[in-house]
SERO-4910 file (N, C-alpha, C, O; in steps of 0.05 Angstrom, whole numbers):
BEGIN
 pado doro    nc1    nc2    nc3   cac1   cac2   cac3    cc1    cc2    cc3    oc1    oc2    oc3
  Met    A    372    -56    -77    358    -33    -77    353    -21    -55    341    -36    -39
  His    A    357      7    -43    343     15     -8    326     29    -19    326     37    -43
  Ser    A    308     33      0    288     50     -3    289     77    -11    273     88    -26
  Asn    A    311     92      2    318    121     -2    324    119    -36    329    142    -44
  Gln    A    325    103    -55    341    103    -74    317     98    -94    322     97   -118
  Leu    A    288     96    -83    263     90   -106    253    121   -105    248    136    -86
  Pro    A    251    124   -138    243    146   -149    218    150   -141    205    129   -143
  Ile    A    202    174   -128    177    171   -121    150    169   -151    126    165   -149
  Asn    A    165    173   -172    146    171   -194    143    141   -200    131    134   -220
  Glu    A    152    125   -184    149     91   -187    132     82   -166    133     60   -157
  Tyr    A    113    103   -157     92     91   -136     66    115   -138     72    138   -145
  Ala    A     42    110   -133     23    127   -123     23    134    -97     29    119    -78
  Asn    A     13    164    -93     16    175    -68      6    161    -52     16    162    -30
  Ala    A    -19    139    -56    -30    125    -34    -15    113    -23    -17    112      2
  Tyr    A      7     99    -38     30     84    -25     52    100    -15     71     87     -7
  Ala    A     54    125    -14     78    141     -3     81    134     29    104    130     37
  Gly    A     62    133     46     65    132     75     78    103     82     95    102    100
  Tyr    A     71     81     69     91     56     76    119     53     59    133     34     63
  Ile    A    128     73     40    148     73     32    165     93     46    187     85     54
  Gln    A    158    117     49    175    139     65    181    134     92    201    144    103
  Val    A    163    118    106    170    111    135    196     94    135    212     96    153
  Leu    A    199     81    115    226     63    115    247     74    116    250     93    100
  Glu    A    274     67    136    293     86    141    318     68    117    330     47    122
  Asn    A    317     79    100    341     67     86    344     35     83    366     23     85
  Val    A    322     23     80    332     -6     87    332    -21     60    315    -15     43
  His    A    349    -41     56    350    -58     30    333    -74     22    328    -92     39
  Leu    A    321    -75      2    290    -84     -2    294   -119      4    274   -129     15
  Ile    A    315   -137     -2    314   -164      2    319   -167     31    304   -179     46
  Glu    A    342   -154     38    347   -158     67    319   -152     91    311   -167    109
  Glu    A    312   -129     83    284   -123    105    262   -137     97    242   -134    111
  Leu    A    261   -151     78    236   -174     68    242   -191     96    227   -194    114
  Glu    A    266   -200     93    271   -218    112    278   -212    147    273   -229    164
  Ile    A    287   -193    152    295   -180    176    260   -172    185    254   -181    207
  Ser    A    242   -160    172    214   -156    177    200   -178    189    188   -177    211
  Gln    A    204   -206    170    193   -225    178    194   -232    209    176   -233    225
  His    A    221   -238    212    226   -242    241    220   -230    263    214   -239    286
  Asp    A    221   -200    251    212   -185    275    178   -179    285    167   -171    306
  Phe    A    169   -186    258    139   -186    267    134   -207    277    122   -205    298
  Ile    A    141   -236    267    134   -259    290    141   -257    317    126   -263    335
  Arg    A    171   -244    320    175   -240    352    156   -219    366    153   -218    391
  Phe    A    146   -204    350    123   -180    361    105   -193    370     97   -192    393
  Val    A     92   -210    348     64   -216    355     65   -242    377     45   -251    389
  Gln    A     91   -253    382     94   -274    400     96   -261    432     96   -273    453
  Asn    A     99   -238    428    100   -223    457     75   -206    466     73   -196    489
  Ile    A     58   -204    451     28   -193    453     18   -215    473     23   -239    469
  Pro    A      7   -207    492    -10   -221    508    -36   -236    498    -54   -226    484
  Leu    A    -36   -259    506    -63   -278    493    -86   -264    490    -99   -263    470
  Asp    A    -91   -251    514   -124   -241    513   -122   -220    497   -145   -210    496
  Lys    A   -105   -206    483   -104   -184    467   -113   -190    438   -123   -172    425
  Phe    A   -110   -219    427   -113   -229    404   -141   -221    389   -143   -212    366
  Asp    A   -159   -226    406   -188   -222    398   -201   -195    405   -224   -190    397
  Tyr    A   -186   -174    420   -190   -150    428   -196   -137    400   -184   -141    378
  Arg    A   -221   -115    407   -228    -91    384   -221    -69    400   -228    -68    424
  Tyr    A   -209    -52    389   -206    -22    407   -233     -6    402   -238     14    416
  Ala    A   -249    -14    382   -275      4    385   -291    -19    363   -281    -38    350
  Glu    A   -321    -10    365   -340    -26    348   -331    -22    323   -324     -1    314
  Gly    A   -332    -51    310   -330    -54    275   -303    -54    272   -298    -54    248
  Lys    A   -281    -54    286   -254    -47    280   -244    -80    282   -258    -99    289
  Trp    A   -216    -81    272   -208   -103    269   -197   -119    293   -194   -106    313
  Thr    A   -191   -144    294   -177   -151    317   -145   -159    304   -139   -160    280
  Ile    A   -127   -164    330   -100   -168    320    -99   -190    298    -87   -187    277
  Lys    A   -116   -213    306   -118   -239    285   -130   -229    259   -122   -239    238
  Asp    A   -151   -207    256   -164   -205    233   -132   -188    220   -123   -192    197
  Ile    A   -124   -178    231    -96   -156    220    -74   -176    205    -64   -171    183
  Ile    A    -69   -201    223    -51   -215    213    -56   -224    188    -39   -221    171
  Leu    A    -83   -237    182    -92   -240    161    -98   -226    136    -99   -233    112
  His    A   -102   -207    146   -100   -181    127    -71   -175    114    -68   -169     91
  Leu    A    -54   -178    132    -26   -175    125    -18   -198    100     -6   -193     79
  Ile    A    -27   -221    109    -17   -247     90    -35   -241     62    -24   -244     40
  Asp    A    -55   -235     64    -75   -228     38    -63   -207     22    -59   -210     -2
  Ala    A    -58   -187     33    -46   -159     18    -14   -164      8     -1   -149     -6
  Glu    A     -7   -186     19     21   -189     18     20   -211    -11     38   -212    -28
  Arg    A      0   -226    -11     -2   -247    -32    -17   -230    -55    -14   -240    -77
  Ile    A    -29   -210    -52    -36   -195    -70    -11   -180    -88     -7   -182   -112
  Phe    A      5   -164    -65     17   -149    -81     43   -167    -92     54   -158   -112
  Ala    A     53   -190    -83     70   -206    -96     56   -214   -121     71   -216   -140
  Tyr    A     33   -220   -125     23   -228   -147     26   -203   -169     40   -207   -189
  Arg    A     15   -179   -164     20   -156   -180     52   -157   -183     61   -154   -206
  Ala    A     66   -160   -167     99   -159   -176    106   -178   -197    122   -171   -215
  Leu    A     97   -200   -198    103   -227   -211     95   -217   -236    110   -218   -256
  Arg    A     69   -205   -236     52   -197   -266     70   -176   -287     75   -176   -311
  Phe    A     78   -160   -267     94   -134   -279    121   -146   -280    133   -137   -301
  Ala    A    134   -159   -269    156   -164   -275    161   -180   -299    182   -176   -311
  Arg    A    142   -198   -307    138   -212   -326    127   -193   -354    120   -203   -375
  Lys    A    127   -165   -348    122   -151   -369     88   -155   -383     82   -156   -406
  Asp    A     70   -155   -361     41   -163   -367     29   -132   -365     30   -120   -344
  Lys    A     20   -124   -382     12    -97   -385    -16    -94   -381    -28    -74   -389
  Thr    A    -29   -118   -367    -55   -115   -365    -61   -100   -333    -49   -105   -312
  Ser    A    -83    -81   -338    -87    -70   -315   -108    -83   -295   -131    -91   -299
  Leu    A    -91    -83   -267    -97   -105   -254   -125    -88   -228   -123    -66   -219
  Ala    A   -139   -102   -225   -164    -89   -200   -151    -89   -172   -131   -101   -165
  Gly    A   -166    -73   -159   -156    -71   -132   -167    -86   -124   -177   -104   -138
  Phe    A   -171    -86    -91   -188   -110    -74   -200    -92    -56   -191    -69    -53
  Glu    A   -219   -100    -44   -232    -89    -19   -224   -110      7   -228   -134     10
  Glu    A   -210    -90     25   -199   -107     42   -213   -106     63   -205   -120     81
  Asn    A   -237    -93     68   -259   -102     87   -272   -128     80   -276   -143     98
  Asp    A   -278   -134     55   -287   -157     40   -276   -178     54   -287   -192     71
  Tyr    A   -246   -179     44   -227   -201     51   -228   -207     81   -229   -231     87
  Val    A   -228   -186    103   -226   -192    127   -252   -210    137   -253   -232    148
  Asp    A   -276   -191    128   -298   -205    130   -305   -235    129   -319   -249    144
  Asn    A   -291   -243    102   -294   -270    100   -274   -288    102   -274   -310     90
  Ala    A   -254   -279    118   -225   -297    130   -226   -314    153   -211   -333    156
  Phe    A   -247   -308    172   -252   -317    192   -225   -320    208   -217   -341    218
  Ala    A   -212   -300    211   -187   -303    222   -185   -308    255   -168   -321    267
  Asn    A   -209   -296    265   -211   -306    296   -221   -339    305   -225   -347    327
  Asn    A   -223   -352    281   -228   -375    288   -205   -397    285   -206   -421    282
  Arg    A   -182   -379    287   -156   -391    275   -136   -388    299   -142   -372    316
  Ser    A   -111   -403    301    -94   -404    324    -79   -385    321    -68   -383    299
  Ile    A    -72   -367    341    -39   -344    332    -18   -360    321     -4   -350    304
  Gln    A    -14   -389    328      9   -405    317      6   -410    285     24   -412    270
  Asp    A    -24   -412    279    -27   -423    244    -26   -401    239     -8   -401    222
  Leu    A    -35   -374    243    -34   -350    227      2   -345    225     13   -343    203
  Leu    A     12   -344    244     40   -340    246     56   -355    224     72   -344    210
  Ser    A     48   -383    223     58   -403    203     58   -400    179     76   -404    163
  Glu    A     28   -388    174     20   -379    147     34   -357    134     42   -357    111
  Phe    A     36   -332    155     49   -308    149     74   -313    138     82   -303    117
  Ala    A     96   -336    158    121   -338    150    119   -352    118    125   -338     98
  Thr    A    113   -376    115    103   -382     89    102   -365     69    116   -366     49
  Val    A     82   -348     75     79   -329     47    107   -312     41    120   -308     20
  Arg    A    113   -303     74    140   -292     68    158   -302     50    167   -291     30
  Gln    A    163   -324     58    184   -339     46    180   -340     16    199   -340      0
  Ser    A    157   -341      9    147   -346    -20    159   -317    -34    172   -316    -55
  Thr    A    150   -296    -18    153   -270    -28    187   -264    -34    196   -251    -52
  Leu    A    201   -278    -11    227   -272    -13    238   -288    -33    256   -277    -45
  Ala    A    234   -312    -41    242   -325    -64    235   -315    -94    249   -317   -114
  Leu    A    207   -303    -92    197   -282   -121    218   -265   -119    234   -266   -138
  Phe    A    223   -248    -98    240   -216   -108    267   -226   -112    280   -215   -129
  Lys    A    279   -249    -96    303   -254   -105    315   -264   -128    339   -268   -134
  Ser    A    286   -270   -146    290   -281   -169    296   -258   -193    309   -260   -213
  Phe    A    281   -237   -184    282   -215   -203    308   -203   -213    326   -196   -198
  Ser    A    307   -199   -239    338   -179   -243    330   -153   -238    308   -147   -231
  Ala    A    351   -135   -241    349   -107   -237    328    -96   -256    311    -80   -250
  Glu    A    331   -107   -280    308    -91   -299    283   -104   -295    264    -90   -302
  Gln    A    277   -128   -284    251   -138   -276    241   -114   -248    220   -101   -246
  Leu    A    259   -115   -233    248    -97   -212    238    -68   -218    221    -55   -205
  Ala    A    251    -62   -240    246    -30   -244    217    -34   -264    202    -15   -269
  Gln    A    213    -53   -272    185    -57   -289    161    -46   -270    158    -49   -246
  Ile    A    144    -31   -293    118    -15   -276     93    -28   -290     95    -34   -314
  Gly    A     74    -33   -278     44    -43   -283     28    -21   -267     37     -5   -250
  Thr    A      2    -24   -278    -21    -11   -264    -41    -30   -256    -54    -46   -269
  Ala    A    -40    -22   -222    -60    -35   -208    -72    -14   -191    -61      5   -180
  Ser    A   -102    -21   -191   -117     -1   -174   -119     22   -184   -124     41   -170
  Glu    A   -114     26   -215   -118     45   -236    -89     69   -231    -89     92   -241
  Lys    A    -66     57   -212    -47     71   -207    -25     57   -220    -29     33   -222
  Glu    A      2     69   -232     21     58   -234     41     53   -213     43     71   -197
  Ile    A     57     31   -210     75     22   -192     94     -3   -196     88    -24   -207
  Ser    A    120      4   -184    141    -14   -196    144    -38   -181    136    -40   -158
  Val    A    153    -55   -192    160    -84   -182    173    -73   -150    160    -68   -129
  Arg    A    193    -70   -153    214    -51   -121    191    -36   -105    189    -39    -81
  Ala    A    177    -21   -117    160     -8   -100    139    -25    -85    129    -19    -64
  Leu    A    134    -49   -102    113    -65    -88    122    -80    -62    108    -88    -43
  Gly    A    152    -84    -68    166   -100    -49    168    -79    -21    165    -87      2
  Phe    A    172    -54    -26    175    -36     -6    148    -30     10    147    -26     34
  Val    A    128    -31     -6     94    -31      2     95    -56     23     88    -54     46
  Ile    A    103    -74     13    105   -106     36    108    -94     58     91    -92     76
  Ile    A    129    -86     57    149    -82     82    135    -60    100    129    -64    124
  Gly    A    131    -36     87    119    -13    100     90    -15    108     82      3    123
  His    A     72    -38     99     47    -36    105     48    -61    130     28    -61    144
  Gln    A     69    -80    136     68    -88    158     77    -77    179     72    -88    201
  Lys    A     93    -51    176    107    -35    197     87    -19    207     88    -11    231
  His    A     66    -13    190     44      5    188     28     -7    212     22      6    232
  His    A     22    -33    208     -2    -41    226     15    -49    253      6    -43    275
  Gln    A     38    -60    251     54    -61    281     54    -34    296     53    -33    321
  Lys    A     55    -10    279     53     17    298     21     16    306     16     25    329
  Ile    A      3      9    293    -21     10    301    -28     -6    324    -42      4    342
  Tyr    A    -19    -34    327    -19    -48    343     -3    -39    367     -8    -53    387
  Lys    A      9    -25    370     28    -12    391      8     13    403      4     16    427
  Glu    A     -3     26    386    -17     50    390    -45     43    403    -52     53    425
  Arg    A    -63     26    388    -86     20    391   -101     -5    411   -123     -7    420
  Tyr    A    -82    -20    412    -85    -54    422    -64    -53    445    -75    -60    466
  Leu    A    -45    -49    448    -27    -53    468    -19    -36    490     -5    -43    508
  Asp    A    -32     -8    485    -36      6    508    -51      9    529    -45     26    546
***
């Protein structure tokens, strides 16, 4: 499935920015392409920028990488639950609490990128295993309905969103 084929009723408005920014990408192909794109992008960031904060209280680049990892794990877990027709409403998560308790800045960039790649490979294997029917399943998370396939596009769009922020606020 391509991102422009995703009906807007399969995701909440809160996720629209992540999905609608995608330029007609194929879900499985872009999960793989965006992984390599992100790793190359991060490897080209100057070393002195990884612990940089553009303002007081803002996350570092390392914080954001671990935030992407945590969010992808959560989105993939939601996708698994919904694909298996679990109708349990899933709670949201407070991203700031996750970042505050992850201690990303104590880790090397290579370690973070290795974990990112591992998580993405797991996400890819999961999404490749879903049938068309499973991808279309809808569940509730954070009190909003979302489909399995929309969650896959959210993972990609969320990553692209943060790459854009890197360029605008950390690397200029």
